N, CA, C and O atoms as a GROMACS GRO file, in nm:
protein
  284
    1MET      N    1  12.338   8.024  12.400
    1MET     CA    2  12.282   8.043  12.270
    1MET      C    3  12.396   8.048  12.171
    1MET      O    4  12.473   8.142  12.187
    2PHE      N    5  12.419   7.968  12.078
    2PHE     CA    6  12.516   7.967  11.972
    2PHE      C    7  12.656   7.982  12.015
    2PHE      O    8  12.736   8.068  11.978
    3PRO      N    9  12.674   7.889  12.094
    3PRO     CA   10  12.822   7.895  12.166
    3PRO      C   11  12.906   7.905  12.035
    3PRO      O   12  12.989   7.996  12.042
    4GLU      N   13  12.908   7.842  11.926
    4GLU     CA   14  12.998   7.866  11.815
    4GLU      C   15  13.022   7.996  11.764
    4GLU      O   16  13.127   8.014  11.702
    5TYR      N   17  12.932   8.100  11.782
    5TYR     CA   18  12.946   8.227  11.776
    5TYR      C   19  12.977   8.327  11.868
    5TYR      O   20  12.971   8.448  11.842
    6ARG      N   21  13.018   8.269  11.999
    6ARG     CA   22  13.050   8.368  12.107
    6ARG      C   23  13.140   8.482  12.079
    6ARG      O   24  13.108   8.595  12.113
    7ASP      N   25  13.237   8.461  12.026
    7ASP     CA   26  13.327   8.577  11.976
    7ASP      C   27  13.230   8.681  11.917
    7ASP      O   28  13.214   8.791  11.970
    8LEU      N   29  13.166   8.642  11.806
    8LEU     CA   30  13.089   8.726  11.704
    8LEU      C   31  12.983   8.783  11.794
    8LEU      O   32  12.933   8.895  11.777
    9ILE      N   33  12.955   8.709  11.879
    9ILE     CA   34  12.807   8.772  11.956
    9ILE      C   35  12.868   8.900  12.061
    9ILE      O   36  12.809   9.007  12.077
   10THR      N   37  12.991   8.866  12.124
   10THR     CA   38  13.054   8.962  12.212
   10THR      C   39  13.058   9.084  12.118
   10THR      O   40  13.008   9.193  12.148
   11THR      N   41  13.113   9.063  12.019
   11THR     CA   42  13.146   9.190  11.916
   11THR      C   43  13.044   9.266  11.875
   11THR      O   44  13.055   9.388  11.879
   12LEU      N   45  12.937   9.210  11.833
   12LEU     CA   46  12.793   9.274  11.789
   12LEU      C   47  12.722   9.341  11.892
   12LEU      O   48  12.644   9.434  11.874
   13LYS      N   49  12.759   9.277  12.027
   13LYS     CA   50  12.666   9.336  12.139
   13LYS      C   51  12.734   9.485  12.167
   13LYS      O   52  12.675   9.574  12.229
   14THR      N   53  12.846   9.494  12.121
   14THR     CA   54  12.911   9.616  12.140
   14THR      C   55  12.919   9.715  12.017
   14THR      O   56  12.972   9.826  12.028
   15THR      N   57  12.865   9.670  11.906
   15THR     CA   58  12.892   9.749  11.782
   15THR      C   59  12.766   9.758  11.688
   15THR      O   60  12.765   9.833  11.591
   16ASP      N   61  12.651   9.670  11.723
   16ASP     CA   62  12.558   9.674  11.664
   16ASP      C   63  12.427   9.689  11.757
   16ASP      O   64  12.399   9.596  11.833
   17ASN      N   65  12.342   9.813  11.750
   17ASN     CA   66  12.259   9.831  11.853
   17ASN      C   67  12.121   9.748  11.810
   17ASN      O   68  12.051   9.699  11.898
   18HIS      N   69  12.089   9.735  11.678
   18HIS     CA   70  11.990   9.647  11.654
   18HIS      C   71  12.005   9.496  11.700
   18HIS      O   72  11.911   9.426  11.739
   19PHE      N   73  12.131   9.456  11.690
   19PHE     CA   74  12.152   9.314  11.744
   19PHE      C   75  12.144   9.303  11.890
   19PHE      O   76  12.083   9.212  11.945
   20LEU      N   77  12.205   9.395  11.949
   20LEU     CA   78  12.189   9.431  12.114
   20LEU      C   79  12.037   9.411  12.167
   20LEU      O   80  12.002   9.355  12.271
   21LYS      N   81  11.966   9.465  12.077
   21LYS     CA   82  11.815   9.489  12.132
   21LYS      C   83  11.744   9.358  12.109
   21LYS      O   84  11.658   9.312  12.184
   22LYS      N   85  11.786   9.304  12.002
   22LYS     CA   86  11.730   9.147  11.987
   22LYS      C   87  11.765   9.056  12.074
   22LYS      O   88  11.692   8.967  12.118
   23PHE      N   89  11.908   9.084  12.111
   23PHE     CA   90  11.960   8.966  12.192
   23PHE      C   91  11.915   9.004  12.344
   23PHE      O   92  11.894   8.914  12.425
   24ASN      N   93  11.903   9.117  12.370
   24ASN     CA   94  11.840   9.135  12.518
   24ASN      C   95  11.696   9.103  12.515
   24ASN      O   96  11.649   9.052  12.617
   25GLU      N   97  11.619   9.124  12.416
   25GLU     CA   98  11.482   9.100  12.404
   25GLU      C   99  11.461   8.956  12.411
   25GLU      O  100  11.363   8.906  12.468
   26HIS      N  101  11.559   8.884  12.350
   26HIS     CA  102  11.538   8.732  12.375
   26HIS      C  103  11.570   8.671  12.500
   26HIS      O  104  11.515   8.569  12.542
   27ASN      N  105  11.660   8.735  12.558
   27ASN     CA  106  11.710   8.698  12.699
   27ASN      C  107  11.608   8.727  12.798
   27ASN      O  108  11.586   8.647  12.890
   28GLN      N  109  11.545   8.835  12.785
   28GLN     CA  110  11.456   8.902  12.890
   28GLN      C  111  11.331   8.783  12.860
   28GLN      O  112  11.294   8.722  12.960
   29LEU      N  113  11.269   8.747  12.736
   29LEU     CA  114  11.176   8.671  12.726
   29LEU      C  115  11.192   8.542  12.766
   29LEU      O  116  11.103   8.476  12.820
   30ASP      N  117  11.321   8.498  12.737
   30ASP     CA  118  11.366   8.343  12.792
   30ASP      C  119  11.339   8.346  12.944
   30ASP      O  120  11.266   8.261  12.994
   31ALA      N  121  11.396   8.441  13.018
   31ALA     CA  122  11.399   8.432  13.170
   31ALA      C  123  11.233   8.432  13.230
   31ALA      O  124  11.186   8.371  13.326
   32GLU      N  125  11.177   8.510  13.148
   32GLU     CA  126  10.986   8.544  13.182
   32GLU      C  127  10.944   8.396  13.146
   32GLU      O  128  10.859   8.349  13.221
   33ILE      N  129  10.980   8.332  13.067
   33ILE     CA  130  10.937   8.190  13.024
   33ILE      C  131  10.971   8.086  13.126
   33ILE      O  132  10.893   7.999  13.164
   34ILE      N  133  11.093   8.101  13.168
   34ILE     CA  134  11.162   8.003  13.261
   34ILE      C  135  11.099   8.007  13.385
   34ILE      O  136  11.085   7.903  13.450
   35GLU      N  137  11.042   8.161  13.444
   35GLU     CA  138  10.997   8.173  13.562
   35GLU      C  139  10.861   8.142  13.546
   35GLU      O  140  10.820   8.079  13.644
   36LEU      N  141  10.765   8.163  13.451
   36LEU     CA  142  10.662   8.116  13.452
   36LEU      C  143  10.625   7.962  13.441
   36LEU      O  144  10.518   7.915  13.480
   37GLU      N  145  10.728   7.891  13.382
   37GLU     CA  146  10.719   7.756  13.395
   37GLU      C  147  10.741   7.692  13.494
   37GLU      O  148  10.694   7.580  13.511
   38LYS      N  149  10.824   7.758  13.586
   38LYS     CA  150  10.844   7.716  13.744
   38LYS      C  151  10.720   7.723  13.800
   38LYS      O  152  10.703   7.631  13.881
   39HIS      N  153  10.626   7.795  13.790
   39HIS     CA  154  10.491   7.819  13.869
   39HIS      C  155  10.384   7.775  13.777
   39HIS      O  156  10.271   7.822  13.794
   40SER      N  157  10.404   7.698  13.688
   40SER     CA  158  10.284   7.672  13.610
   40SER      C  159  10.280   7.528  13.594
   40SER      O  160  10.378   7.459  13.564
   41SER      N  161  10.145   7.478  13.620
   41SER     CA  162  10.144   7.334  13.597
   41SER      C  163  10.118   7.296  13.467
   41SER      O  164  10.083   7.179  13.451
   42SER      N  165  10.126   7.371  13.367
   42SER     CA  166  10.110   7.338  13.222
   42SER      C  167  10.176   7.442  13.144
   42SER      O  168  10.159   7.562  13.165
   43ASP      N  169  10.253   7.392  13.052
   43ASP     CA  170  10.292   7.508  12.946
   43ASP      C  171  10.205   7.525  12.810
   43ASP      O  172  10.243   7.575  12.704
   44ALA      N  173  10.090   7.478  12.838
   44ALA     CA  174   9.989   7.464  12.730
   44ALA      C  175   9.923   7.601  12.731
   44ALA      O  176   9.845   7.617  12.637
   45THR      N  177   9.936   7.703  12.813
   45THR     CA  178   9.847   7.817  12.836
   45THR      C  179   9.870   7.896  12.692
   45THR      O  180   9.981   7.895  12.638
   46PRO      N  181   9.777   7.952  12.644
   46PRO     CA  182   9.792   8.043  12.516
   46PRO      C  183   9.902   8.144  12.541
   46PRO      O  184   9.986   8.161  12.453
   47GLU      N  185   9.908   8.216  12.661
   47GLU     CA  186  10.013   8.331  12.660
   47GLU      C  187  10.150   8.251  12.654
   47GLU      O  188  10.233   8.289  12.571
   48LEU      N  189  10.179   8.151  12.731
   48LEU     CA  190  10.302   8.069  12.736
   48LEU      C  191  10.364   8.046  12.580
   48LEU      O  192  10.480   8.066  12.544
   49LYS      N  193  10.244   7.996  12.495
   49LYS     CA  194  10.288   7.951  12.398
   49LYS      C  195  10.300   8.044  12.287
   49LYS      O  196  10.356   8.006  12.185
   50LEU      N  197  10.253   8.168  12.296
   50LEU     CA  198  10.274   8.303  12.224
   50LEU      C  199  10.403   8.336  12.258
   50LEU      O  200  10.479   8.360  12.164
   51MET      N  201  10.453   8.344  12.392
   51MET     CA  202  10.586   8.406  12.431
   51MET      C  203  10.702   8.298  12.378
   51MET      O  204  10.810   8.341  12.336
   52LYS      N  205  10.669   8.141  12.382
   52LYS     CA  206  10.756   8.055  12.306
   52LYS      C  207  10.788   8.071  12.175
   52LYS      O  208  10.897   8.042  12.126
   53THR      N  209  10.666   8.132  12.098
   53THR     CA  210  10.686   8.148  11.959
   53THR      C  211  10.744   8.249  11.941
   53THR      O  212  10.832   8.235  11.856
   54LYS      N  213  10.734   8.384  11.996
   54LYS     CA  214  10.820   8.500  11.988
   54LYS      C  215  10.949   8.478  12.030
   54LYS      O  216  11.042   8.525  11.965
   55ARG      N  217  10.969   8.409  12.136
   55ARG     CA  218  11.129   8.378  12.165
   55ARG      C  219  11.211   8.309  12.042
   55ARG      O  220  11.326   8.344  12.016
   56LEU      N  221  11.138   8.202  11.963
   56LEU     CA  222  11.172   8.113  11.863
   56LEU      C  223  11.203   8.216  11.763
   56LEU      O  224  11.312   8.202  11.708
   57HIS      N  225  11.135   8.310  11.730
   57HIS     CA  226  11.122   8.414  11.615
   57HIS      C  227  11.265   8.516  11.621
   57HIS      O  228  11.338   8.563  11.534
   58LEU      N  229  11.262   8.523  11.771
   58LEU     CA  230  11.375   8.608  11.817
   58LEU      C  231  11.526   8.511  11.782
   58LEU      O  232  11.631   8.548  11.729
   59LYS      N  233  11.500   8.427  11.817
   59LYS     CA  234  11.623   8.339  11.795
   59LYS      C  235  11.680   8.320  11.664
   59LYS      O  236  11.800   8.324  11.638
   60GLU      N  237  11.581   8.298  11.582
   60GLU     CA  238  11.588   8.286  11.424
   60GLU      C  239  11.646   8.418  11.367
   60GLU      O  240  11.730   8.415  11.277
   61GLN      N  241  11.599   8.540  11.423
   61GLN     CA  242  11.660   8.661  11.364
   61GLN      C  243  11.810   8.683  11.406
   61GLN      O  244  11.897   8.735  11.336
   62ILE      N  245  11.823   8.636  11.531
   62ILE     CA  246  11.947   8.658  11.585
   62ILE      C  247  12.043   8.561  11.488
   62ILE      O  248  12.130   8.610  11.416
   63PHE      N  249  12.019   8.432  11.492
   63PHE     CA  250  12.100   8.365  11.381
   63PHE      C  251  12.102   8.389  11.251
   63PHE      O  252  12.192   8.341  11.182
   64GLU      N  253  12.015   8.460  11.201
   64GLU     CA  254  12.058   8.505  11.069
   64GLU      C  255  12.141   8.637  11.051
   64GLU      O  256  12.196   8.671  10.946
   65MET      N  257  12.141   8.703  11.164
   65MET     CA  258  12.226   8.829  11.185
   65MET      C  259  12.370   8.771  11.173
   65MET      O  260  12.454   8.804  11.089
   66LEU      N  261  12.384   8.668  11.282
   66LEU     CA  262  12.510   8.617  11.282
   66LEU      C  263  12.569   8.537  11.176
   66LEU      O  264  12.691   8.524  11.167
   67LYS      N  265  12.482   8.479  11.088
   67LYS     CA  266  12.520   8.418  10.965
   67LYS      C  267  12.582   8.547  10.864
   67LYS      O  268  12.687   8.546  10.800
   68SER      N  269  12.499   8.634  10.874
   68SER     CA  270  12.524   8.748  10.760
   68SER      C  271  12.664   8.807  10.789
   68SER      O  272  12.741   8.842  10.700
   69HIS      N  273  12.686   8.814  10.912
   69HIS     CA  274  12.814   8.853  10.967
   69HIS      C  275  12.924   8.749  10.942
   69HIS      O  276  13.040   8.788  10.938
   70GLN      N  277  12.901   8.649  10.930
   70GLN     CA  278  13.016   8.550  10.883
   70GLN      C  279  13.052   8.556  10.758
   70GLN      O  280  13.161   8.506  10.729
   71GLU      N  281  12.976   8.613  10.662
   71GLU     CA  282  12.998   8.574  10.532
   71GLU      C  283  13.127   8.685  10.474
   71GLU      O  284  13.170   8.675  10.359
   0.00000   0.00000   0.00000
C-alpha cells in the first residue's frame, strides 16, 4: 500500500499511535477479506461488501494522513 510513502509509513508507525492503529486495522481487515474470498463462491455477500467498504475508508484515511505529513 502506497509504496511511494514507504519511508514515511515506517516513520509514522513508530511515532504516531493513531496512524499505527489505522494501518494495523486496515491490514487486519485486508487479511480477513482475502481469507473470506478464498473460501467464498461470491464476493457479493453483504458482510464482504461492508468489509470492503470499511477497508477502502481506512485506506483513504491513511492516505490523507500521509499527505498531511508530506506538506
